[in-house]
Each structure stands twice: as C-alpha cells, then as structure tokens.
C-alpha positions in Angstrom: 41.3 -42.0 -1.7 38.5 -44.1 -3.2 41.0 -46.3 -4.8 42.9 -46.9 -1.6 39.7 -47.7 0.2 38.9 -50.4 -2.4 42.4 -51.9 -2.0 42.0 -52.0 1.8 38.6 -53.6 1.4 40.1 -56.4 -0.7 42.7 -56.9 2.1 40.0 -57.2 4.7 38.0 -59.6 2.5 41.1 -61.8 2.1 41.8 -61.7 5.8 38.2 -62.7 6.7 38.5 -65.4 4.0 35.5 -64.0 2.1 37.8 -64.1 -1.0 39.6 -67.3 -1.4 42.2 -66.1 -3.9 43.8 -62.8 -4.6 42.0 -61.3 -7.6 43.9 -61.2 -10.9 45.1 -58.0 -12.5 42.0 -57.6 -14.8 39.6 -58.5 -12.0 41.2 -56.0 -9.7 41.1 -53.2 -12.3 37.5 -54.1 -13.1 36.7 -53.7 -9.4 38.8 -50.6 -8.8 37.8 -48.6 -11.8 34.2 -49.9 -12.2 32.7 -46.5 -12.0 35.5 -44.1 -12.9 33.3 -41.1 -13.6 34.8 -39.6 -10.5 38.2 -39.9 -12.1 37.1 -38.1 -15.3 35.5 -35.4 -13.2 38.6 -34.9 -11.2 40.8 -34.8 -14.3 38.4 -32.2 -15.9 38.6 -30.0 -12.8 42.3 -30.3 -12.7 42.7 -29.3 -16.4 40.4 -26.4 -15.9 42.4 -25.3 -12.8 45.7 -25.4 -14.8 44.0 -23.5 -17.7 42.8 -20.8 -15.2 46.2 -20.5 -13.7 47.9 -20.1 -17.1 45.4 -17.5 -18.2 45.7 -15.5 -15.0 49.5 -15.4 -15.0 50.5 -15.6 -18.6 47.9 -15.3 -21.3 46.1 -12.2 -20.0 49.4 -10.3 -20.0 50.1 -11.5 -23.6 46.7 -10.7 -24.9 46.5 -7.2 -23.5 49.9 -5.5 -23.3 51.0 -2.8 -20.9 50.9 0.1 -23.4 47.1 -0.3 -24.0 44.3 2.0 -23.0 44.0 2.4 -19.2 40.5 0.8 -19.0 41.7 -2.2 -21.0 44.6 -2.6 -18.6 42.1 -2.5 -15.7 40.0 -5.1 -17.5 43.1 -7.3 -17.9 44.0 -7.0 -14.2 40.4 -7.8 -13.2 40.4 -10.9 -15.5 43.7 -12.0 -14.0 42.3 -11.7 -10.5 39.1 -13.5 -11.4 40.9 -16.4 -13.1 43.2 -16.8 -10.1 40.0 -17.5 -8.1 38.8 -20.0 -10.7 42.2 -21.8 -10.2 41.6 -22.0 -6.5 38.0 -23.3 -6.9 38.8 -25.9 -9.6 41.8 -27.1 -7.6 39.6 -27.5 -4.5 37.0 -29.3 -6.6 39.6 -31.7 -8.0 41.0 -32.5 -4.6 37.6 -33.0 -3.0 36.5 -35.4 -5.8 39.7 -37.3 -5.7 39.4 -37.8 -1.9 35.9 -39.2 -2.3 33.7 -36.3 -1.3 30.5 -36.4 -3.3 30.2 -40.2 -3.2 26.9 -41.2 -1.7 25.1 -44.3 -0.9 21.4 -45.0 -1.5 18.8 -47.7 -1.3 16.4 -48.4 -4.0 12.7 -48.7 -3.1 11.8 -52.2 -2.1 15.5 -53.3 -1.9 17.4 -53.5 1.4 20.8 -53.6 -0.4 22.8 -50.4 0.0 24.4 -49.2 -3.2 27.2 -46.6 -3.7 
C-alpha cells in the first residue's frame, strides 16, 4: 500500500510538472524503498505467522504423540490452540504494516516541514 501510494505520488508530480523527467530505475527504487524498515517488519511478522501455523498444525503433533500421558496430550492441544492464535495475530500485524498502518507524520520543533 505504501509503495503504491509512492508510485501514485510520482504520477501526480509528473502531471503537475513538478518532475520534468520520469525518474530512472535507481532513482525510483531509492525513493520507493528509502525507509524499508516497514518491509522488514512485515516480513518478520509473516515469517512468525507461518512458523506459528506450522507449529500449531504439524510440529506439536510430531513432538508429543497420541500415546503419551493424558496431561501431556492436554498440554499439546493447548499449545496448538495458543499457536493458532499467534498465527492470527502475526498475520494481522503483517497485513496492517504492509497496508501502511503505523506510519505517522511529525514535525520537529522549530521546523514547519512535515516528515513521515
């Protein structure tokens, strides 16, 4: 979402003739991925969500098998339930970060310029 907004802003700047030439490939990638910490955070959340999904559906059943002690099986089922919730939370976080939620603008003291 953030990337598409940057592409649209370049289109508006070209239309208003604030940019005289279409930026080159390196210039565009420098502008589009200037602060890509949001991308790394979204990838981290996505990897954690996939790891939680794999643990809740596969690994917990492989680690603690069905013939174990009844409280150990209850623990396995509780862990599976908990990690399925972690999957939902991390997927929501990755989606929210990729859509631009969490980006904020601010002004430094004594400066009227708005920064993102």
